[in-house]
N, C-alpha and C positions, 0 to 999 in steps of 0.2 A: 426594466427590472425593479421589482419591489424591494423595500427595505429588508424584508425577511429573507429574500433570495440573496441579497448582498451579504447579509450576516452569515448565511449558510455557506456561501462560496468563500468568504473570508476564513471561516472556521476550517473548511475542507482544505484550502490552500495552506493554511498554517499547520494543519495536521500532516500534510504531505511533506512540507519542508522539515518539520521536526523529525518525522520518520526517517528522512534521508540522512539527517545529521546524527541520529541515534544509531544508525547501522554501523557506524565506526566504533561502537562500544566505548569503553572508558579510555581508549588509546588515542582517540581523535583529538582530544584537548589535553593540555598539560595538566590540568586539575581534574581529577575524576568526578568531582562534585558537579561539574557542568553537565555531565551525562545524566546525573540524578535529577538536576533541576529541569532539564529539557524533558526528561521522562515524566516528571511530575506535571509539567505544563501539558504534555500530551494526554495524561490521565484526566486532567480537568477538562480539556477540550472534548475528550471522549464522552465524559459525563454529560456535557452540554449537547453534543451531537446525538447521543441516545435520547436525551430529553426532547430534542426537536423532532426526532424521527420515531418517537415511541409508538405512533399509530401503526408504523410498518411492522414493528416487532410483535404487536398485538395481533396483527392480521395474519401472522405466520400459521396460526392454527385455524384459520377460517378459509372457506372457499376451496375451489378446485385448483389443482396444480397442473400446469402445462410444462413443456420443456424449458422455456425461458424462466418461468417462476422457480423451477427446481434449481436451475443454474444460479439464479440470483440468491435463493435461500441458502444454498451450499456455500457460496462465496461470503455472503454477509454473516452467516453463522460462524464460518471459519475465522473471520476477522474478530468477531466478538469473543470467541473462545480464546484466541491467541491474546487479545487485549487483556482479558481477565487474568490469564496465566502470567502475562508480563507484569501486570500490576502487583500481583501477589508475590511473585518471585523477586521483583525489583524492591519491594518493601523489605523483604527478608534480607536481601543482600546489601541494603543501604548502609553506607558508612557516614552519611551526612544528613540528608533531608529527613529521613525517618529513624535516625540513630537513637532518638529519644525513646523509641519503643522497646529498646534493649532485647531484641529477638536473638536468642542464642542457639537456636536449633533449626535444622532444615536447610542449612547452607548448601550442602551437596546436591540435594534435590533442586533447590532454587537455581543454582548455576546451570545445571543440565536443562532445566525447564526454560530458563531465560534464553539460553543459546538456541534451543530448538524453536521455541515459539516466536522469537524475534524474526527469524528468517522465514518461517511460514507466514507470519503476519505481513512482512514486506511483500511477499508474493500475492497473498490474498488482497492486500490493499491495492496493489497495482492492477489486479484483475478487476477489482471493484470499480476503479477509475475507468477502466475500459468499458464497463457496462453503461456508463454515463456518456461515453464518447458519442454514441448514436444520437442522443438528444441534442448535443452541441452541434453535430454535423447537420442535423435536420434544421436546427435554428438558423444556421448560416445559409443553408441551401434554400430555405423558405424565403429569404430576402432576394433571391435571384429568380429569374424566369426559368420555366422548365427547359427551354433551349440552352440557356447559359449553364444550368446545373449538369446537363448531360454532355455538354461539349468538353472534350479533353484538352483544356487550355495548357500552354507551356508551363504556367505556374503550377497547375494541378499535377502535371506529370513530374515536375521537379520535386514537388512536395512528397509525392508517392515514392520517388526514388530515394529521397532523403530519409523518409520514414523506413524504407526497407533497409537502408544502410545502417541506420541507428539500431534497428531491431537485430540485424545480423551481428553488430558489434556488442549489443546488450547480451545476446545469447552466448557469444564467445566469452565475454567477461564473466558471465554467470558460471560457465563451465570452468574457466581458468581460475577463478577465485574459490572454486570448490564450495559454492553455497549449498548445493544439493547434499554435500557431505554433512553440513551442519544441520540441515533439515531432517536427515535420516540418522543423525548422531553417529556418523562414521568418523567424524572428527570431533574430539571431545573438548578441544581448547580453541578459542578464537585467535586466529593469527592475523595480525595487522602490521603493515609496513609503515613504520613511523617516519621513514625518510621521504615518503611520497608527498608531493604538494597537495594542497586541498583541492585544487582544480581537477587533478587526476582522479582523486577519490570520488568527487562529485560527478565527473564524466562517466565513471564506471557505473555508479549506482543509478544515475539518471537514465543512462542507456538501458540498464536492466529493467528499470521501472517502465520505460517506453515499450520494451519488448513484451512484458506481461500485460501492460495496459492494452496494447494492440491485440494480443492474444485474447484478452477479455472481450474486446469489441467484436472480433470475428466469431468468437464462440457465441456471443449474444445474438449476432446476426444469423448464425447457423441455427440456433435454437428457435428463433422467430420463424425461420423458414419451415422448420419441423412442425411448428404450431399450425401453419397454413395448410400443410398436408394432412 
């Protein structure tokens, strides 16, 4: 792995961790300024990420589109739009990091936008991770012989069962937590259980991330099959 790849993966991992922590809103930590600081760090990492991948965004207007490229463009554009909306609304709502800007209008719009875009962002981000799962699986499989990669070993079966269980739990928690209601703005206020321990919160959102990540992977594999046809 090159130094550039290590930097990219470190940034991607950091962005994923920050996104998980930010989904708890200002209620996850005792001081609401923590949410703003983490959000600002994510904004900086997003700027770096876009800079490192600027060639991809420039290529969006070039070449022909197939099923996989359409899927990739929709997910990546969705993330970018949500990230921009989160940054703007976050700055407007800021009581600490950006309070020096003295923004006195747009709070109602910002609260609504922040609530909706944060949940869409989490789903798009998880789907985006799923698009890259194929590359990781191929990298691991390439180190094995063709016979070994096709053989359904007990470890492989166990991991598939575990993945299915995590996806099922993630879908269940996605429904139970009412995240779709935030995405469609059927629920206007963010509800957070302050009594729950951190590990339970992380278990919920990591399982939801795994569910959509897996969905992104299988959607990408399906779209690639459409390309072959």
